[in-house]
C-alpha positions in Angstrom: -15.2 -50.8 -28.0 -15.2 -52.9 -24.8 -16.6 -51.6 -21.5 -13.3 -51.2 -19.9 -11.9 -48.9 -22.6 -15.2 -47.0 -22.4 -14.9 -46.3 -19.0 -11.0 -45.2 -19.2 -11.9 -43.0 -22.2 -14.7 -41.3 -20.0 -12.3 -40.8 -16.9 -9.6 -39.5 -19.3 -12.2 -37.1 -20.8 -13.8 -36.0 -17.6 -10.4 -35.7 -15.9 -9.0 -33.6 -18.8 -12.2 -31.3 -18.7 -11.6 -30.8 -14.9 -8.2 -29.5 -15.6 -9.4 -27.2 -18.5 -12.4 -25.6 -16.4 -10.3 -25.4 -13.2 -11.5 -22.1 -11.6 -9.7 -21.6 -8.7 -6.0 -21.2 -8.0 -3.5 -19.9 -5.6 -1.7 -17.2 -7.3 0.8 -15.4 -4.9 1.0 -11.9 -6.1 4.5 -10.5 -6.7 6.1 -7.9 -4.4 5.7 -10.1 -1.1 8.0 -12.6 0.2 6.9 -16.4 -0.7 4.8 -17.1 2.4 3.4 -13.8 3.1 2.4 -13.8 -0.9 0.5 -17.0 -0.3 -1.4 -15.6 2.5 -2.3 -12.4 0.9 -3.6 -14.5 -2.4 -6.1 -16.6 0.2 -7.1 -13.1 2.0 -8.0 -11.7 -1.0 -9.6 -14.5 -2.4 -12.0 -14.7 0.5 -12.8 -11.1 0.4 -13.6 -11.4 -3.5 -15.7 -14.1 -2.5 -17.7 -12.3 0.5 -17.8 -9.3 -1.7 -19.6 -11.1 -4.4 -22.0 -12.4 -1.9 -23.0 -9.3 -0.6 -22.1 -6.2 -3.0 -25.9 -6.1 -4.5 -27.6 -6.1 -1.1 -30.5 -3.6 -0.4 -30.7 -1.7 3.2 -33.4 -4.1 4.4 -31.1 -6.9 3.3 -27.9 -5.8 5.0 -29.7 -4.9 8.3 -32.3 -8.1 8.3 -31.8 -10.1 11.6 -33.5 -13.4 11.2 -33.7 -13.5 15.3 -33.4 -11.3 18.1 -29.9 -12.8 18.7 -28.4 -12.9 15.1 -26.4 -10.6 13.4 -27.0 -9.0 10.3 -24.7 -9.3 7.2 -23.8 -5.5 7.7 -22.7 -6.0 11.0 -20.6 -9.3 10.1 -18.8 -7.6 7.1 -18.0 -4.7 9.7 -16.8 -7.3 12.5 -14.3 -8.3 9.4 -13.3 -4.9 9.0 -12.9 -4.5 13.0 -11.1 -7.9 13.3 -8.4 -6.9 10.4 -8.0 -3.5 11.0 -7.2 -4.7 15.2 -4.6 -7.1 14.0 -3.0 -4.9 11.1 -2.4 -2.0 13.5 -1.1 -4.4 16.1 1.1 -6.3 14.0 2.2 -4.1 11.3 2.2 -1.0 13.1 3.1 -2.3 16.6 0.3 0.0 18.2 -3.1 -0.4 19.6 -6.2 1.7 17.9 -6.7 5.4 18.6 -9.9 6.2 20.1 -10.8 7.6 16.5 -9.8 4.3 14.9 -11.8 2.2 17.6 -15.0 4.3 16.7 -14.7 4.0 13.2 -13.1 0.7 12.6 -13.3 -1.2 15.8 -16.9 -0.7 16.9 -17.8 -4.4 15.7 -14.6 -6.0 17.1 -17.1 -7.7 19.9 -20.7 -8.2 18.2 -22.9 -7.3 20.9 -26.3 -5.3 21.3 -24.6 -2.0 21.5 -22.6 -2.7 18.0 -25.9 -4.0 16.5 -27.8 -0.6 17.2 -24.7 1.2 15.7 -24.7 -0.8 12.7 -27.9 -0.1 11.2 -28.9 1.9 8.3 -26.0 1.9 6.2 -25.8 0.5 3.1 -23.5 -2.7 2.0 -21.0 -0.4 0.2 -20.2 1.3 3.3 -18.9 -1.5 5.2 -17.2 -2.9 1.7 -15.6 0.6 1.2 -13.9 0.5 4.9 -12.9 -3.1 4.2 -11.5 -1.8 1.1 -9.5 1.1 3.0 -8.1 -1.3 5.9 -7.2 -3.9 3.3 -5.1 -1.6 1.2 -3.1 -0.6 4.5 -2.5 -4.4 5.3 -1.4 -5.2 1.8 0.9 -2.2 2.0 2.1 -3.1 5.6 2.7 -6.9 4.4 4.8 -5.8 1.5 7.3 -4.2 4.2 7.6 -7.7 6.1 9.5 -10.8 5.1 8.9 -14.5 6.0 11.5 -14.3 8.6 8.9 -11.7 10.5 6.0 -14.0 9.5 7.5 -17.0 11.2 8.8 -14.9 14.3 6.7 -15.1 17.6 4.7 -12.2 19.0 4.5 -13.9 22.1 5.3 -17.8 23.2 3.5 -19.9 21.1 1.7 -17.4 18.6 3.7 -16.3 15.6 2.7 -13.5 12.8 1.6 -16.1 10.4 -0.7 -17.7 13.0 -2.2 -14.2 13.5 -2.9 -13.8 9.6 -4.1 -17.3 9.2 -6.6 -16.2 12.2 -7.7 -13.2 10.2 -8.3 -15.6 7.1 -10.0 -18.0 8.9 -12.3 -15.7 10.7 -13.3 -14.3 7.2 -14.4 -17.8 6.1 -16.2 -18.7 9.1 -18.4 -15.4 8.7 -18.7 -16.0 4.8 -20.5 -18.9 5.8 -22.9 -17.2 8.3 -23.4 -14.7 5.6 -24.4 -17.4 3.1 -26.9 -18.9 5.9 -28.2 -15.3 6.6 -28.8 -14.7 2.8 -30.6 -18.0 2.4 -33.1 -16.6 5.3 -33.9 -13.5 3.7 -37.5 -12.8 3.1 -38.5 -12.9 -0.5 
């Protein structure tokens, strides 16, 4: 077999194997309109990946700060809870967080010294359970909306699609921070 045929055969085999071994696909779940369904798929994928990164952390790892200005993994996950709760209530329910919701879910909306003090001593599962609770409400709320709503403006220059894209990109950003913190955890 000549060299060109060998290289071509190798490329075809590698390409075929990459298709067979593909691990990730965006598979829109049923029950949502097309554009919302794609967003739900991406939101769920990011949440699953973050959950996989943190679910086995012990308390010292959940609360670990690599310097005085850093955030812990627990506070970052709670920040994701707070962000999603805020946008879910504002966009899907058309209201603001109640005082009780702010204390329970909104505590990490702005990561600061006060929230850092409050977000210690809780196991990672506490934050993941809150995120599951908020996500279930998000999913239920998005099922009641359609793509016309998704494309409509909240205010000039901002539509609902952008807001939920922001929630998604926010999760991706903090997933990277969580990975960095995990790499700095003491042995």
